[in-house]
C-alpha positions, 0 to 999 in steps of 0.5 A: 500499499502506498503512503497518501501524500500530506500536504506540507503545511499540515505536516507543519501545523501538526508539528512533525518536520518533513525529512526534507532539507529547507531547499527542498521545503521551499521548493515545494512551497513554491510549486504549490504557489505556482499552480495557481491561476486567475480567480476573478471568474469564480461564479455558479453558472445559472443552470445550477440549482439552489443546492449546488449554487450554495455548495459552489459559493462555500467551495470557492470562498474556503479555497480562497486563502489557498487559491486552490481554485481558477477560473479553468475550474468553474465548469469542473466545480460546477459539475461537482456541485451539481453532483453533491445536489443529487447526492443530497436530494437523494439522501433527503428522500431516503430519510423522509422515506425511511431505510426500509420500504415497502414495495410490490413484488409479485402481487406481494408487499415485502420490506426491503432496503431503499432502492435509492441507497444504489444511486446514493453510493454511485453519487458518493463514489462520483463526489470523491473522485471529483474531489480528488480531481479538483484538489478538495481533499489533502491528500489531492492538495499534496499530490499535486504540490509533489508533482510540481516539485518532481519537474525538472526545469526546462532548460532554453535549449529544451524549450527551443528544440525539445527533447532531442 
């Protein structure tokens, strides 16, 4: 099993000193900063439902200080929030109807688990994948920073002629 990457700042806040030199720590922090894009168009699209719009604004507000999301992320975040709204509505329906429901099967009334449990689970899996894609989990943000640190700087000749 591979180790899950933890954001450097989170490690430092927890009091554990990473086994890296100060130069490596500074490079990683710089890499985190280099992943940022403009943020002046982070508005929820009109087609989102009320719950999704509220979640969109919440995520943008909560990630404002770390500047995780940028203008290029609007559509991906909107899709995430749309799935989030579907998950919330599905969960509310399960709570309203109860975990166990009655169903007619071959002219008999039987009790069974709510049929929306499967859909709820599918939506949860989609949300988790989308959170990783958007960097909305600590391990996803750490992986982004780690990847940027491991990128070698491109020399002038490589930039001009490629890797020849």
